[in-house]
C-alpha positions as CSV (number, residue, x, y, z in Angstrom):
1,X,0.1,0.2,-0.2
2,X,1.1,3.5,-0.6
3,X,0.0,6.8,-0.2
4,X,1.3,10.4,-1.7
5,X,2.2,13.1,0.5
6,X,3.5,16.6,0.3
7,X,5.8,16.8,3.1
8,X,7.6,13.1,4.1
9,X,9.3,14.4,7.4
10,X,5.8,15.5,8.8
11,X,3.7,12.6,7.7
12,X,6.6,10.3,8.5
13,X,6.1,11.2,12.2
14,X,2.2,10.5,11.9
15,X,2.7,7.3,10.5
16,X,5.4,6.3,12.9
17,X,2.9,7.2,15.9
18,X,-0.1,5.4,14.0
19,X,1.5,2.5,12.8
20,X,4.1,2.0,15.9
21,X,1.0,1.5,18.1
22,X,0.4,-1.3,16.0
23,X,3.6,-2.7,16.7
24,X,5.4,-1.4,12.9
25,X,8.3,-0.3,12.1
26,X,10.4,1.9,9.6
27,X,12.3,-0.7,7.6
28,X,12.8,1.4,4.3
29,X,13.7,5.3,4.3
30,X,15.2,7.4,1.4
31,X,15.2,11.1,0.6
32,X,11.5,10.6,-0.9
33,X,9.8,7.2,0.6
34,X,9.5,5.5,4.0
35,X,8.5,2.1,4.2
36,X,6.9,0.5,7.6
37,X,5.9,-3.1,8.4
38,X,6.5,-5.7,11.1
39,X,8.7,-8.0,9.3
40,X,9.0,-6.1,5.8
41,X,7.7,-3.0,4.8
42,X,4.0,-2.8,3.5
43,X,2.9,0.6,4.1
44,X,4.8,3.3,2.1
45,X,4.4,7.2,2.0
46,X,6.3,8.9,-0.8
47,X,6.8,12.3,-2.2
48,X,6.9,13.4,-5.7
49,X,7.0,16.2,-7.8
50,X,3.4,15.4,-9.6
51,X,1.9,13.7,-6.0
52,X,-1.8,13.9,-6.0
53,X,-2.0,14.1,-1.9
54,X,-5.5,13.5,0.2
55,X,-6.7,11.2,-2.4
56,X,-6.3,8.0,-0.7
57,X,-7.6,5.6,2.0
58,X,-6.0,2.8,3.5
59,X,-6.9,0.3,5.8
60,X,-4.8,-1.4,8.4
61,X,-5.4,-4.1,10.8
62,X,-5.3,-4.4,14.3
63,X,-4.7,-7.4,16.8
64,X,-7.0,-5.2,19.0
65,X,-9.6,-3.0,20.3
66,X,-6.8,-1.1,22.1
67,X,-4.7,-1.1,19.1
68,X,-7.7,0.8,17.3
69,X,-7.8,3.1,20.0
70,X,-4.3,3.9,20.3
71,X,-3.1,4.3,16.6
72,X,-6.0,6.8,16.1
73,X,-5.3,8.9,19.6
74,X,-1.4,8.6,18.3
75,X,-2.5,9.7,15.2
76,X,-4.7,12.3,16.6
77,X,-1.8,13.8,19.0
78,X,0.5,13.7,15.8
79,X,-1.1,15.9,13.0
80,X,-4.1,13.7,12.2
81,X,-7.9,14.9,12.4
82,X,-10.5,12.7,13.4
83,X,-13.2,11.4,11.0
84,X,-14.6,8.8,12.9
85,X,-13.9,7.6,16.6
86,X,-12.8,4.5,17.6
87,X,-16.4,2.6,18.0
88,X,-18.4,-0.9,16.8
89,X,-19.3,-0.2,13.0
90,X,-22.8,-2.8,12.9
91,X,-23.1,-1.9,9.5
92,X,-19.7,-3.7,8.5
93,X,-20.4,-6.9,10.8
94,X,-21.4,-7.4,14.5
95,X,-17.6,-7.9,15.3
96,X,-16.3,-4.8,13.2
97,X,-14.5,-2.1,15.6
98,X,-12.7,0.7,13.6
99,X,-11.5,4.5,14.0
100,X,-11.0,6.6,10.9
101,X,-8.0,9.5,11.0
102,X,-7.1,11.7,8.2
103,X,-3.2,11.9,7.8
104,X,-1.7,15.5,7.1
105,X,-2.6,15.3,3.7
106,X,-6.1,14.2,4.1
107,X,-5.5,10.5,3.1
108,X,-8.3,8.7,5.2
109,X,-6.9,6.1,7.2
110,X,-8.7,3.2,8.6
111,X,-7.6,1.2,11.6
112,X,-10.0,-1.9,12.3
113,X,-10.2,-5.3,13.7
114,X,-12.8,-7.9,12.8
115,X,-14.0,-8.3,9.3
116,X,-16.6,-7.0,7.0
């Protein structure tokens, strides 16, 4: 997965906080790209001159409700905006619990546990 961002340093801090709460870490860091994951990078933030920031939606799986809450809270504290606080989402299934944020460029980030 990847998102295009306008300021890699700012977005790096934001994503470090969100995915760090899920147990992820940086695996790749260059002048125009950062990659995070647990064992290997699976999420990338990149900058390009022709980037279209704010056009993405990604969903990150959490191992539990506390991870959803922690990732959402960390994101809000590090430049993200609330786009749906942590809570049950019965429209997606009886066990679906998620939260939504907008990253500093307006990309929508969903953090969820359960299944649709």
